[in-house]
C-alpha positions as CSV (number, residue, x, y, z in Angstrom):
1,M,80.2,23.9,155.0
2,S,77.9,21.1,156.5
3,W,79.0,19.1,159.3
4,K,78.1,15.6,160.3
5,I,78.7,14.8,163.9
6,M,78.2,11.5,165.7
7,A,78.0,10.8,169.4
8,N,81.1,8.8,170.8
9,K,78.5,6.4,172.3
10,P,75.4,6.4,170.0
11,H,73.6,3.9,172.6
12,R,74.0,6.4,175.6
13,A,70.8,7.8,176.7
14,Q,70.0,11.2,175.9
15,G,70.7,13.6,178.7
16,R,70.8,17.3,179.2
17,H,74.5,17.5,179.4
18,Y,75.1,15.3,176.4
19,F,78.0,16.8,174.6
20,E,80.4,14.1,173.6
21,I,80.8,14.8,169.9
22,K,83.4,14.1,167.3
23,Y,83.6,15.1,163.6
24,L,83.2,12.6,160.8
25,R,83.0,13.1,157.0
26,P,80.3,15.7,155.9
27,P,76.6,14.3,155.2
28,K,76.0,13.3,151.6
29,V,73.9,16.4,150.7
30,D,73.3,16.9,147.0
31,I,75.7,19.5,146.0
32,S,73.2,21.7,144.0
33,A,71.2,21.6,147.3
34,R,74.0,22.6,149.4
35,L,75.2,25.6,147.1
36,A,71.5,26.8,147.1
37,Q,71.4,26.7,150.9
38,N,74.6,28.6,151.3
39,R,74.0,31.2,148.5
40,S,72.1,33.6,150.7
41,M,74.9,33.5,153.4
42,S,77.9,33.7,151.2
43,Q,78.9,37.1,152.5
44,P,79.5,38.0,156.2
45,I,76.6,39.5,158.0
46,S,77.0,42.9,159.7
47,A,75.6,43.3,163.2
48,T,74.5,46.7,162.1
49,G,72.2,44.9,159.5
50,P,70.0,41.8,160.2
51,T,69.9,40.4,163.8
52,A,68.4,37.1,162.6
53,C,69.5,34.4,159.9
54,S,67.9,31.6,158.3
55,V,69.4,28.1,158.9
56,G,68.6,24.3,158.6
57,V,69.2,21.7,161.2
58,I,70.3,18.2,160.5
59,M,68.7,15.6,163.0
60,E,70.0,12.1,163.0
61,R,68.1,9.1,164.0
62,L,70.1,5.9,165.0
63,T,68.4,2.4,165.3
64,L,70.0,1.0,168.4
65,T,71.0,-2.7,168.5
66,G,71.1,-4.9,171.5
67,P,68.4,-6.6,173.7
68,W,66.4,-3.4,174.2
69,G,66.5,-2.0,170.7
70,G,64.8,1.3,170.2
71,E,66.2,4.4,168.6
72,S,68.1,7.5,169.5
73,W,67.8,11.1,168.1
74,S,70.3,14.0,168.2
75,A,71.2,17.1,166.4
76,K,74.1,16.7,164.1
77,G,74.7,20.0,162.5
78,V,73.5,23.4,161.2
79,V,73.8,24.6,157.8
80,C,73.1,28.1,156.3
81,D,69.8,28.1,154.5
82,G,67.6,30.6,152.7
83,S,64.3,28.4,152.8
84,A,61.1,30.2,154.0
85,P,59.8,29.3,157.5
86,G,57.5,26.2,157.4
87,A,59.5,24.7,154.5
88,P,59.1,20.9,154.7
89,E,61.9,18.6,155.9
90,R,63.7,16.1,153.6
91,V,65.7,13.0,154.2
92,I,69.3,13.6,153.1
93,V,71.1,10.3,154.2
94,Q,69.7,6.9,155.0
95,G,71.0,3.5,155.4
96,D,72.6,1.0,157.9
97,G,70.2,2.0,160.8
98,M,71.0,5.7,160.3
99,T,68.6,8.5,158.9
100,Q,69.4,12.1,158.7
101,I,66.8,14.6,158.1
102,L,67.2,18.2,157.1
103,F,64.9,20.8,158.6
104,P,65.0,24.0,156.8
105,G,63.7,27.5,157.3
106,L,64.6,27.8,161.0
107,E,66.0,31.0,162.5
108,I,68.8,32.1,164.8
109,A,68.0,35.6,166.4
110,L,70.2,37.9,168.5
111,T,69.1,40.1,171.3
112,R,70.8,42.5,173.3
113,Q,69.7,40.8,176.6
114,E,71.9,37.7,175.7
115,A,75.0,39.7,174.7
116,E,77.0,38.4,177.5
117,G,76.1,34.7,176.4
118,Y,77.1,35.6,172.8
119,F,80.5,36.8,174.0
120,L,81.1,33.9,176.1
121,N,80.3,31.6,173.1
122,I,82.3,33.4,170.5
123,S,85.3,33.8,172.7
124,S,85.4,30.1,173.4
125,P,87.8,27.8,171.4
126,E,84.9,26.2,169.7
127,P,81.6,28.4,169.3
128,K,78.5,26.4,169.2
129,I,74.8,26.5,168.4
130,F,72.6,25.0,170.8
131,V,69.6,23.3,169.4
132,M,66.5,22.5,171.5
133,W,64.3,19.7,170.0
134,R,61.2,17.8,171.0
135,L,59.5,14.5,169.8
136,H,56.5,14.9,167.8
137,D,54.8,11.6,166.4
138,N,58.2,9.8,167.1
139,V,60.2,12.3,165.0
140,A,62.7,14.7,166.9
141,R,61.9,18.2,165.5
142,P,64.2,21.2,166.3
143,E,62.2,24.0,167.9
144,L,64.5,26.7,169.1
145,L,68.1,27.6,168.3
146,T,70.4,29.9,170.2
147,V,74.1,31.0,170.3
148,S,74.0,32.1,173.8
149,Y,75.6,30.1,176.5
150,H,73.1,31.5,179.1
151,E,70.1,30.7,177.1
152,G,71.3,27.1,176.2
153,A,72.0,26.5,179.9
154,R,68.6,27.6,180.7
155,W,67.0,25.1,178.5
156,M,69.1,22.2,179.8
157,D,68.2,23.3,183.4
158,N,64.6,22.9,182.3
159,E,65.3,19.3,181.2
160,E,64.8,20.0,177.5
161,H,66.6,18.0,174.9
162,V,69.4,20.3,173.9
163,D,72.5,19.3,171.6
164,C,75.3,21.6,170.7
165,V,76.7,21.7,167.2
166,P,79.7,23.7,165.8
167,L,78.8,27.3,164.7
168,P,79.3,27.5,160.9
169,G,82.2,29.6,159.9
170,E,79.9,32.0,157.8
171,L,78.2,33.0,161.1
172,R,81.3,33.7,163.2
173,P,81.8,37.3,162.0
174,W,78.2,38.1,162.5
175,L,78.1,36.9,166.0
176,A,81.4,38.4,166.9
177,Q,80.6,41.8,165.7
178,F,77.1,41.7,167.5
179,A,78.7,40.7,170.7
180,A,81.6,43.3,170.3
181,E,78.9,46.1,169.7
182,N,76.4,45.1,172.6
183,Y,78.6,43.7,175.3
184,K,81.4,45.3,177.2
185,P,83.0,43.2,179.8
186,E,83.6,44.9,183.1
187,P,87.3,45.8,183.5
188,K,89.2,43.7,186.1
189,K,89.8,45.7,189.5
190,P,93.4,46.3,190.0
191,K,94.7,44.2,193.0
192,R,95.1,46.0,196.2
193,Y,98.2,45.4,198.3
194,A,98.4,46.0,201.9
195,S,99.9,49.4,202.8
196,N,101.6,50.4,206.2
197,K,98.2,51.5,207.4
198,D,96.8,48.1,207.0
199,K,99.5,46.5,209.0
200,G,98.1,48.0,212.1
201,R,94.6,46.6,211.6
202,M,95.9,43.3,210.3
203,G,98.1,42.7,213.5
204,H,101.7,41.9,214.0
205,F,103.3,38.8,212.7
């Protein structure tokens, strides 16, 4: 399912911790195109198989009103997509000061080094994809995607433009299986209670 997500305050400046989002109706993507994008991802992906999947990123441009004008860019969603790398972007929604562009043929790759970050993400109430984008010729283009909390935080610490969007349901079993197979949380150490021997060292009360 495609998602359309809009910032609670579109005029707010882009920041590295810009995570205030809410769900709106899905973008008006042509149904045949949407089915074509999801066809290759209609079945859950096994972690013992591919460690990468192809997706498309929806970027949104808003024309800002007010004395300063200008425009604001942000990532609005990620959809499963089977396009080849380098496939051209296309406008999917336009009007009323808002334009949404689909950038297909991007990749999410899983690595064992980020297994803990995947575990923290998939075990959260709302797993996310972190989208790092940069402006090129006044167009915001997504450059890297990750589903690791740690990697997304590193990008933000480096003051990159990073937005988080919901992880599509088709990808949750894939990420959960990979995290389960490659990350084992350390067992919690049992609490140690004071014994009679400790009382002498702790003093008298």
